[in-house]
N, CA, C and O atoms as a GROMACS GRO file, in nm:
protein
  416
    1MET      N    1   4.285   7.218   8.581
    1MET     CA    2   4.217   7.303   8.677
    1MET      C    3   4.307   7.319   8.800
    1MET      O    4   4.354   7.219   8.854
    2PRO      N    5   4.334   7.442   8.845
    2PRO     CA    6   4.421   7.464   8.960
    2PRO      C    7   4.354   7.418   9.089
    2PRO      O    8   4.232   7.427   9.105
    3VAL      N    9   4.436   7.369   9.179
    3VAL     CA   10   4.386   7.327   9.309
    3VAL      C   11   4.385   7.448   9.401
    3VAL      O   12   4.485   7.518   9.415
    4ARG      N   13   4.271   7.471   9.462
    4ARG     CA   14   4.256   7.586   9.551
    4ARG      C   15   4.296   7.546   9.692
    4ARG      O   16   4.253   7.442   9.744
    5SER      N   17   4.378   7.627   9.753
    5SER     CA   18   4.422   7.601   9.890
    5SER      C   19   4.316   7.650   9.988
    5SER      O   20   4.267   7.762   9.977
    6ILE      N   21   4.283   7.566  10.083
    6ILE     CA   22   4.186   7.602  10.186
    6ILE      C   23   4.260   7.627  10.316
    6ILE      O   24   4.340   7.545  10.361
    7VAL      N   25   4.233   7.742  10.374
    7VAL     CA   26   4.297   7.780  10.498
    7VAL      C   27   4.196   7.763  10.611
    7VAL      O   28   4.080   7.802  10.600
    8VAL      N   29   4.242   7.703  10.720
    8VAL     CA   30   4.158   7.682  10.837
    8VAL      C   31   4.225   7.749  10.956
    8VAL      O   32   4.346   7.739  10.974
    9TYR      N   33   4.146   7.818  11.035
    9TYR     CA   34   4.196   7.883  11.155
    9TYR      C   35   4.129   7.822  11.277
    9TYR      O   36   4.011   7.790  11.276
   10THR      N   37   4.207   7.807  11.382
   10THR     CA   38   4.156   7.754  11.508
   10THR      C   39   4.188   7.854  11.618
   10THR      O   40   4.303   7.894  11.636
   11ALA      N   41   4.086   7.895  11.689
   11ALA     CA   42   4.104   7.981  11.806
   11ALA      C   43   4.076   7.897  11.929
   11ALA      O   44   3.977   7.823  11.933
   12THR      N   45   4.161   7.908  12.028
   12THR     CA   46   4.142   7.836  12.153
   12THR      C   47   4.149   7.931  12.271
   12THR      O   48   4.211   8.037  12.264
   13ALA      N   49   4.084   7.891  12.379
   13ALA     CA   50   4.093   7.966  12.504
   13ALA      C   51   4.081   7.868  12.619
   13ALA      O   52   4.006   7.771  12.613
   14VAL      N   53   4.156   7.896  12.724
   14VAL     CA   54   4.145   7.819  12.849
   14VAL      C   55   4.109   7.918  12.958
   14VAL      O   56   4.180   8.016  12.982
   15PHE      N   57   3.998   7.891  13.024
   15PHE     CA   58   3.946   7.978  13.129
   15PHE      C   59   3.976   7.915  13.265
   15PHE      O   60   3.932   7.803  13.292
   16ASP      N   61   4.049   7.985  13.348
   16ASP     CA   62   4.077   7.943  13.485
   16ASP      C   63   3.968   8.005  13.572
   16ASP      O   64   3.960   8.127  13.583
   17LEU      N   65   3.884   7.921  13.632
   17LEU     CA   66   3.767   7.970  13.703
   17LEU      C   67   3.772   7.936  13.851
   17LEU      O   68   3.816   7.828  13.890
   18LEU      N   69   3.726   8.030  13.932
   18LEU     CA   70   3.705   8.008  14.074
   18LEU      C   71   3.558   7.975  14.092
   18LEU      O   72   3.471   8.051  14.051
   19LEU      N   73   3.532   7.861  14.154
   19LEU     CA   74   3.395   7.816  14.176
   19LEU      C   75   3.348   7.858  14.315
   19LEU      O   76   3.430   7.894  14.399
   20PRO      N   77   3.217   7.854  14.340
   20PRO     CA   78   3.166   7.892  14.472
   20PRO      C   79   3.220   7.804  14.584
   20PRO      O   80   3.269   7.693  14.561
   21ALA      N   81   3.212   7.855  14.704
   21ALA     CA   82   3.267   7.788  14.821
   21ALA      C   83   3.204   7.651  14.846
   21ALA      O   84   3.266   7.565  14.907
   22ASP      N   85   3.082   7.631  14.800
   22ASP     CA   86   3.016   7.502  14.826
   22ASP      C   87   3.058   7.392  14.728
   22ASP      O   88   3.001   7.283  14.730
   23SER      N   89   3.156   7.419  14.642
   23SER     CA   90   3.203   7.318  14.546
   23SER      C   91   3.325   7.245  14.601
   23SER      O   92   3.426   7.231  14.532
   24ARG      N   93   3.315   7.199  14.723
   24ARG     CA   94   3.428   7.134  14.790
   24ARG      C   95   3.430   6.983  14.770
   24ARG      O   96   3.514   6.914  14.828
   25SER      N   97   3.338   6.931  14.690
   25SER     CA   98   3.343   6.790  14.653
   25SER      C   99   3.342   6.783  14.501
   25SER      O  100   3.299   6.878  14.435
   26LEU      N  101   3.388   6.673  14.445
   26LEU     CA  102   3.389   6.661  14.299
   26LEU      C  103   3.247   6.659  14.243
   26LEU      O  104   3.224   6.708  14.132
   27LYS      N  105   3.152   6.604  14.318
   27LYS     CA  106   3.013   6.603  14.274
   27LYS      C  107   2.958   6.746  14.266
   27LYS      O  108   2.892   6.782  14.169
   28ALA      N  109   2.986   6.826  14.368
   28ALA     CA  110   2.941   6.965  14.368
   28ALA      C  111   3.010   7.045  14.257
   28ALA      O  112   2.950   7.130  14.193
   29LYS      N  113   3.138   7.016  14.237
   29LYS     CA  114   3.213   7.083  14.132
   29LYS      C  115   3.151   7.056  13.995
   29LYS      O  116   3.132   7.147  13.915
   30ARG      N  117   3.118   6.929  13.969
   30ARG     CA  118   3.055   6.891  13.842
   30ARG      C  119   2.922   6.963  13.822
   30ARG      O  120   2.884   6.993  13.709
   31SER      N  121   2.851   6.990  13.930
   31SER     CA  122   2.721   7.058  13.918
   31SER      C  123   2.736   7.201  13.867
   31SER      O  124   2.640   7.258  13.815
   32TYR      N  125   2.854   7.259  13.880
   32TYR     CA  126   2.882   7.391  13.823
   32TYR      C  127   2.942   7.381  13.683
   32TYR      O  128   2.908   7.459  13.595
   33VAL      N  129   3.031   7.284  13.664
   33VAL     CA  130   3.104   7.274  13.538
   33VAL      C  131   3.015   7.226  13.424
   33VAL      O  132   3.020   7.282  13.314
   34ARG      N  133   2.933   7.125  13.447
   34ARG     CA  134   2.850   7.067  13.340
   34ARG      C  135   2.759   7.169  13.271
   34ARG      O  136   2.756   7.172  13.148
   35PRO      N  137   2.686   7.253  13.344
   35PRO     CA  138   2.600   7.350  13.276
   35PRO      C  139   2.678   7.455  13.196
   35PRO      O  140   2.631   7.503  13.092
   36ILE      N  141   2.796   7.489  13.244
   36ILE     CA  142   2.879   7.585  13.169
   36ILE      C  143   2.925   7.523  13.038
   36ILE      O  144   2.914   7.586  12.933
   37VAL      N  145   2.976   7.401  13.044
   37VAL     CA  146   3.022   7.333  12.922
   37VAL      C  147   2.905   7.314  12.824
   37VAL      O  148   2.922   7.334  12.704
   38ALA      N  149   2.788   7.276  12.874
   38ALA     CA  150   2.671   7.259  12.787
   38ALA      C  151   2.633   7.390  12.720
   38ALA      O  152   2.599   7.392  12.602
   39ALA      N  153   2.638   7.500  12.794
   39ALA     CA  154   2.605   7.631  12.737
   39ALA      C  155   2.707   7.671  12.630
   39ALA      O  156   2.671   7.729  12.527
   40LEU      N  157   2.834   7.641  12.654
   40LEU     CA  158   2.939   7.674  12.557
   40LEU      C  159   2.920   7.597  12.426
   40LEU      O  160   2.945   7.652  12.319
   41ARG      N  161   2.878   7.474  12.435
   41ARG     CA  162   2.861   7.391  12.314
   41ARG      C  163   2.753   7.443  12.222
   41ARG      O  164   2.748   7.405  12.106
   42LYS      N  165   2.666   7.529  12.272
   42LYS     CA  166   2.565   7.592  12.186
   42LYS      C  167   2.629   7.684  12.083
   42LYS      O  168   2.566   7.719  11.983
   43PHE      N  169   2.754   7.723  12.106
   43PHE     CA  170   2.829   7.804  12.010
   43PHE      C  171   2.898   7.716  11.906
   43PHE      O  172   2.976   7.765  11.824
   44GLU      N  173   2.871   7.586  11.910
   44GLU     CA  174   2.931   7.488  11.819
   44GLU      C  175   3.084   7.487  11.830
   44GLU      O  176   3.155   7.489  11.729
   45VAL      N  177   3.130   7.483  11.953
   45VAL     CA  178   3.273   7.472  11.983
   45VAL      C  179   3.298   7.340  12.052
   45VAL      O  180   3.206   7.277  12.105
   46ALA      N  181   3.423   7.297  12.051
   46ALA     CA  182   3.463   7.187  12.138
   46ALA      C  183   3.489   7.250  12.274
   46ALA      O  184   3.560   7.350  12.284
   47ALA      N  185   3.431   7.192  12.378
   47ALA     CA  186   3.446   7.248  12.513
   47ALA      C  187   3.452   7.136  12.615
   47ALA      O  188   3.387   7.032  12.600
   48GLY      N  189   3.531   7.160  12.719
   48GLY     CA  190   3.539   7.062  12.826
   48GLY      C  191   3.629   7.108  12.937
   48GLY      O  192   3.704   7.205  12.923
   49GLU      N  193   3.621   7.037  13.049
   49GLU     CA  194   3.710   7.065  13.162
   49GLU      C  195   3.847   7.008  13.128
   49GLU      O  196   3.860   6.889  13.101
   50VAL      N  197   3.949   7.093  13.129
   50VAL     CA  198   4.081   7.052  13.082
   50VAL      C  199   4.190   7.065  13.188
   50VAL      O  200   4.304   7.024  13.164
   51GLY      N  201   4.159   7.120  13.302
   51GLY     CA  202   4.262   7.138  13.404
   51GLY      C  203   4.202   7.152  13.542
   51GLY      O  204   4.080   7.166  13.557
   52ALA      N  205   4.288   7.148  13.642
   52ALA     CA  206   4.248   7.158  13.783
   52ALA      C  207   4.145   7.051  13.816
   52ALA      O  208   4.052   7.074  13.893
   53LEU      N  209   4.163   6.932  13.757
   53LEU     CA  210   4.064   6.826  13.768
   53LEU      C  211   4.046   6.775  13.911
   53LEU      O  212   3.937   6.735  13.950
   54GLU      N  213   4.152   6.776  13.988
   54GLU     CA  214   4.145   6.725  14.124
   54GLU      C  215   4.132   6.835  14.229
   54GLU      O  216   4.125   6.806  14.349
   55LEU      N  217   4.129   6.959  14.185
   55LEU     CA  218   4.118   7.070  14.280
   55LEU      C  219   3.972   7.104  14.304
   55LEU      O  220   3.895   7.118  14.209
   56HIS      N  221   3.935   7.116  14.429
   56HIS     CA  222   3.801   7.160  14.463
   56HIS      C  223   3.797   7.312  14.459
   56HIS      O  224   3.893   7.377  14.501
   57GLY      N  225   3.689   7.368  14.409
   57GLY     CA  226   3.674   7.513  14.406
   57GLY      C  227   3.740   7.581  14.288
   57GLY      O  228   3.731   7.703  14.275
   58ARG      N  229   3.807   7.507  14.202
   58ARG     CA  230   3.872   7.562  14.082
   58ARG      C  231   3.848   7.469  13.965
   58ARG      O  232   3.829   7.349  13.983
   59THR      N  233   3.849   7.526  13.846
   59THR     CA  234   3.843   7.446  13.725
   59THR      C  235   3.906   7.523  13.611
   59THR      O  236   3.915   7.646  13.615
   60GLU      N  237   3.950   7.451  13.511
   60GLU     CA  238   3.993   7.512  13.386
   60GLU      C  239   3.907   7.451  13.276
   60GLU      O  240   3.900   7.329  13.260
   61ILE      N  241   3.841   7.538  13.202
   61ILE     CA  242   3.756   7.496  13.092
   61ILE      C  243   3.820   7.544  12.962
   61ILE      O  244   3.853   7.662  12.949
   62GLY      N  245   3.836   7.454  12.868
   62GLY     CA  246   3.894   7.487  12.738
   62GLY      C  247   3.788   7.487  12.630
   62GLY      O  248   3.695   7.407  12.632
   63VAL      N  249   3.803   7.580  12.534
   63VAL     CA  250   3.716   7.584  12.417
   63VAL      C  251   3.802   7.597  12.293
   63VAL      O  252   3.911   7.655  12.297
   64ALA      N  253   3.753   7.542  12.182
   64ALA     CA  254   3.821   7.555  12.054
   64ALA      C  255   3.718   7.577  11.945
   64ALA      O  256   3.613   7.512  11.942
   65SER      N  257   3.750   7.670  11.856
   65SER     CA  258   3.662   7.703  11.744
   65SER      C  259   3.742   7.691  11.615
   65SER      O  260   3.858   7.731  11.609
   66VAL      N  261   3.679   7.637  11.512
   66VAL     CA  262   3.741   7.625  11.380
   66VAL      C  263   3.661   7.710  11.283
   66VAL      O  264   3.538   7.703  11.281
   67ALA      N  265   3.731   7.792  11.203
   67ALA     CA  266   3.663   7.882  11.109
   67ALA      C  267   3.750   7.908  10.987
   67ALA      O  268   3.868   7.877  10.986
   68ALA      N  269   3.688   7.965  10.886
   68ALA     CA  270   3.758   7.997  10.762
   68ALA      C  271   3.837   8.127  10.771
   68ALA      O  272   3.928   8.150  10.691
   69THR      N  273   3.802   8.212  10.868
   69THR     CA  274   3.875   8.338  10.884
   69THR      C  275   3.920   8.352  11.029
   69THR      O  276   3.853   8.302  11.120
   70PRO      N  277   4.032   8.418  11.052
   70PRO     CA  278   4.076   8.437  11.190
   70PRO      C  279   3.978   8.522  11.271
   70PRO      O  280   3.961   8.499  11.391
   71ALA      N  281   3.916   8.619  11.207
   71ALA     CA  282   3.821   8.706  11.277
   71ALA      C  283   3.702   8.626  11.329
   71ALA      O  284   3.658   8.647  11.442
   72HIS      N  285   3.650   8.536  11.248
   72HIS     CA  286   3.534   8.458  11.292
   72HIS      C  287   3.573   8.361  11.404
   72HIS      O  288   3.496   8.343  11.498
   73ALA      N  289   3.689   8.299  11.394
   73ALA     CA  290   3.734   8.208  11.499
   73ALA      C  291   3.746   8.283  11.632
   73ALA      O  292   3.703   8.232  11.736
   74ARG      N  293   3.805   8.403  11.628
   74ARG     CA  294   3.819   8.484  11.750
   74ARG      C  295   3.683   8.528  11.803
   74ARG      O  296   3.659   8.529  11.924
   75GLU      N  297   3.594   8.565  11.712
   75GLU     CA  298   3.460   8.612  11.751
   75GLU      C  299   3.385   8.504  11.830
   75GLU      O  300   3.320   8.534  11.930
   76VAL      N  301   3.395   8.381  11.785
   76VAL     CA  302   3.326   8.272  11.853
   76VAL      C  303   3.384   8.252  11.993
   76VAL      O  304   3.309   8.237  12.090
   77VAL      N  305   3.517   8.252  12.004
   77VAL     CA  306   3.580   8.233  12.136
   77VAL      C  307   3.549   8.353  12.227
   77VAL      O  308   3.530   8.335  12.347
   78ASP      N  309   3.545   8.472  12.171
   78ASP     CA  310   3.507   8.590  12.251
   78ASP      C  311   3.365   8.578  12.303
   78ASP      O  312   3.336   8.620  12.415
   79SER      N  313   3.276   8.521  12.223
   79SER     CA  314   3.138   8.498  12.267
   79SER      C  315   3.134   8.400  12.383
   79SER      O  316   3.054   8.416  12.476
   80CYS      N  317   3.219   8.300  12.377
   80CYS     CA  318   3.229   8.204  12.488
   80CYS      C  319   3.276   8.273  12.615
   80CYS      O  320   3.223   8.248  12.724
   81GLU      N  321   3.374   8.360  12.601
   81GLU     CA  322   3.425   8.434  12.718
   81GLU      C  323   3.315   8.522  12.776
   81GLU      O  324   3.301   8.531  12.898
   82HIS      N  325   3.239   8.586  12.690
   82HIS     CA  326   3.130   8.672  12.736
   82HIS      C  327   3.025   8.590  12.813
   82HIS      O  328   2.973   8.635  12.915
   83LEU      N  329   2.996   8.470  12.763
   83LEU     CA  330   2.899   8.383  12.830
   83LEU      C  331   2.949   8.347  12.970
   83LEU      O  332   2.874   8.356  13.067
   84ILE      N  333   3.074   8.307  12.981
   84ILE     CA  334   3.128   8.268  13.112
   84ILE      C  335   3.133   8.388  13.206
   84ILE      O  336   3.101   8.376  13.324
   85ALA      N  337   3.174   8.503  13.154
   85ALA     CA  338   3.181   8.623  13.238
   85ALA      C  339   3.044   8.664  13.291
   85ALA      O  340   3.035   8.727  13.396
   86GLY      N  341   2.939   8.628  13.220
   86GLY     CA  342   2.803   8.661  13.262
   86GLY      C  343   2.744   8.564  13.363
   86GLY      O  344   2.632   8.584  13.409
   87ARG      N  345   2.817   8.461  13.398
   87ARG     CA  346   2.767   8.363  13.495
   87ARG      C  347   2.805   8.408  13.635
   87ARG      O  348   2.924   8.411  13.669
   88PRO      N  349   2.708   8.445  13.718
   88PRO     CA  350   2.738   8.502  13.849
   88PRO      C  351   2.801   8.404  13.948
   88PRO      O  352   2.860   8.446  14.047
   89GLU      N  353   2.788   8.272  13.922
   89GLU     CA  354   2.838   8.175  14.018
   89GLU      C  355   2.988   8.149  14.007
   89GLU      O  356   3.046   8.086  14.094
   90VAL      N  357   3.052   8.198  13.900
   90VAL     CA  358   3.196   8.175  13.883
   90VAL      C  359   3.268   8.307  13.866
   90VAL      O  360   3.210   8.408  13.826
   91GLU      N  361   3.397   8.304  13.898
   91GLU     CA  362   3.484   8.420  13.877
   91GLU      C  363   3.597   8.377  13.784
   91GLU      O  364   3.663   8.276  13.808
   92ILE      N  365   3.618   8.455  13.678
   92ILE     CA  366   3.728   8.426  13.586
   92ILE      C  367   3.857   8.480  13.647
   92ILE      O  368   3.871   8.600  13.671
   93LEU      N  369   3.952   8.388  13.672
   93LEU     CA  370   4.081   8.428  13.728
   93LEU      C  371   4.179   8.465  13.617
   93LEU      O  372   4.258   8.558  13.631
   94SER      N  373   4.173   8.392  13.505
   94SER     CA  374   4.258   8.424  13.390
   94SER      C  375   4.202   8.355  13.266
   94SER      O  376   4.125   8.260  13.275
   95VAL      N  377   4.244   8.408  13.151
   95VAL     CA  378   4.207   8.349  13.021
   95VAL      C  379   4.331   8.348  12.934
   95VAL      O  380   4.402   8.448  12.923
   96ARG      N  381   4.358   8.233  12.872
   96ARG     CA  382   4.470   8.222  12.778
   96ARG      C  383   4.412   8.197  12.639
   96ARG      O  384   4.346   8.096  12.615
   97HIS      N  385   4.438   8.291  12.548
   97HIS     CA  386   4.389   8.281  12.410
   97HIS      C  387   4.502   8.242  12.316
   97HIS      O  388   4.618   8.278  12.339
   98ARG      N  389   4.469   8.167  12.210
   98ARG     CA  390   4.564   8.138  12.102
   98ARG      C  391   4.489   8.130  11.972
   98ARG      O  392   4.374   8.087  11.967
   99LEU      N  393   4.555   8.172  11.865
   99LEU     CA  394   4.501   8.161  11.729
   99LEU      C  395   4.601   8.082  11.648
   99LEU      O  396   4.720   8.115  11.646
  100HIS      N  397   4.555   7.980  11.581
  100HIS     CA  398   4.640   7.893  11.500
  100HIS      C  399   4.594   7.900  11.356
  100HIS      O  400   4.475   7.899  11.327
  101GLY      N  401   4.690   7.908  11.265
  101GLY     CA  402   4.659   7.908  11.123
  101GLY      C  403   4.743   7.804  11.051
  101GLY      O  404   4.813   7.725  11.114
  102ASP      N  405   4.736   7.804  10.919
  102ASP     CA  406   4.811   7.706  10.840
  102ASP      C  407   4.962   7.722  10.856
  102ASP      O  408   5.036   7.626  10.835
  103ASP      N  409   5.008   7.840  10.892
  103ASP     CA  410   5.152   7.864  10.903
  103ASP      C  411   5.209   7.822  11.039
  103ASP      O  412   5.328   7.842  11.063
  104ASP      N  413   5.127   7.767  11.127
  104ASP     CA  414   5.176   7.724  11.259
  104ASP      C  415   5.236   7.586  11.254
  104ASP      O  416   5.282   7.534  11.356
   0.00000   0.00000   0.00000
């Protein structure tokens, strides 16, 4: 019996976010970051604060999605971007996307 090759695709994105002016302490910053990360996890992605950890008023949130097709992996990460863009308390400064496959 032939062995079937399984291909896995991973889409990632890092969102550089500007937080409201009242996030000048790490406690206040966490009060904005935690609900965003919790909302992202509803898409069944790995999500967390990955950068600008010591900066007040800024954060970088990373997400990763694993799927059987590149289109589905991208679709999930795009949904995450749409969710963050719809949050009035933050401003997206930049987004870095990557798609990884078996040939990477």
